[in-house]
Phi, psi and omega in degrees: 000147177257125175258114178218142173058033178076014181229159174255134181233139163277164184306306186295327181293313183291328181290340176291339185268342188232150175280330179211149178298338178299342179295330187235353180172194177118182180239145183210135178276131183232174176214130177287158190239338192229159173061211182293348179268000186304130177069007176288125181278138184227160173230128172268126174241122183234115179268000188088342175244314180248143170239127179239150171241109184262130187261100184300317185278006175230057171069020185057032171286167186246121180272255184295142173219129183226144169246113181047049177073005174268116180293140180251329187260150171278134179243125183280170179280000185286340189076172180275069189301139177299153187297336182285357173274001182301130174243101187285341186281143173054232180261018181301334178308327184292342181291345177232016180282099182279355183075253177075178179299320183214125167239128182266135179245143181134198015255334181262349175202157173194177180090200186299145174303141184198180171238123181234123180052039179082356181262125179277124186239134177271191183288130159065010168084189191249341195294331181287350175255008182270122176294143180263146169268119184286135175255324187204128169226104193210143166239135184207156177272135170234097189064236180259016176246138177257115186261139175240130185225134169236130183218137180199173184231135171222171189210160169240108191224141172211137173300135187063027182210206185290154173221075181256134181242131178249120175252120184246138176233125176243127187222143171208185182227152174301130181088359185266153172249021183236135175242131177251134181238126176237121177250134173240118181252127182235134171272101180271005175270192186238014177228148173299146180229146171301143177233111176231123182219139181217138181252106190267085175278131189234112184250143185219192182295143007270355177301314178269119170203193185292348178264354182278160178206156182261135174233133182204176176265028178297137175239339173220148172208160179216137174292145180288325188203188182299320179300319181286334178296328179294121182059033182299333179293346178256030181302334185260010179235154187235175186216175178292159176307130191236124180298133177075012181297134177256133187304145176242127181238133180234137175260130184241145166256124188258139166281161181223164181275189184294340178261010177072026176266136171255159187220147170213143184212154170239127180244147170223107187284353185260357179257126174054038182059031178112117179221138179215159171232151178219157168233150185221133181208165181272129182294330180284344176266322181227097189272354179245157174217128181243136175250127178248111182250107185232102187256032182281175176281123183084307174270076186241096195203148170240122178261128172249121197224088171293143186202172172251019181197174171267190187241033180259001175113154184294327179296324178294314179300320180295318182292329178282346186079019182252359181294125179273150178233150174246126187279161177306130179070002179288149179236131174244133177246131181235123180248136177221158177224135174241137179211165179245134177250133186235125177091155185292333178295315180292321177296318180295318180297318178294318179299323178294325177295315177301316180299322180294334179276317184268349185060024177075009181276127178290147181295145179272133177270128175266161187272326186229156177294322178300319177297320179297315180300314181294325182285340187236018192301124167232106187291151182302150179235000000 
């Protein structure tokens, strides 16, 4: 059944009301026309509740996301820059970081610019600048449910180097407020390769403001640096845009439920009688979680970032013994879910689920990153 406009519809019933499913939802391939976005291929996905803009030429990452015309994601001033604007050196990656609901970082390196094993590595990797080859853009009926699917393949490849292929599937349903993302990463080369992947979810105004707050299954956390140490006890609370604000980054160790899922959410009880977003992922697939709290003017964003590493650079992971590797022909599958919660009842129900996992215990703050690594060590595989 399709739930829309406060009503339940069977397939035949809803089709009597519309000339085309495009009237109320669906998926459609588009193309940008001007500036740095010229010729960038996009996909609009509309569930009737959520609207997404998926950037085909940027790794099938997700830019704009709206719930009933309320923007959920932070959008940077760079625009949806075409992939040939990629600057891999140093912090050049930021020149095309559009933010959006999801930017993927990796696949063989991410985090701070560094030098690892003689290789100079820039910020956050290459995959978010890799154009995808589309496999499927489809909306179809399955019984009384209308399913929307976007599927494509992109890669990180170099002669005498890695040959990693990422196959991404984004799926939702007409009337749904939930998006499911499934990534399959395969090493199609013949040598083991480092595997570093991070899912950079970026939430912004009006969801994020001084009334918003973070709820998660965090049980331990540590500030990344001196800036984050300041007011670290307020890692889960936000403030008005602040001139000269310096980003605060926190590394979290997450508890999980009986099915090994970890959760993080942002709630704002003053919007629409309560509005929230959440992400859900498997702890055995993504064992790290990074919080990016940036309360600056214009750059006013909270990043929720499940990952299989931290963001201090590949050399650090190697030195800690936590750097993960993907073996020749090996396949890794990563499943995530993003959803919107509406009204205080749904927010309360989700909060109770978090409470059942954490038993209401606030996360403990550790003093140093080394202490955090030792307390949460999962050696590379």
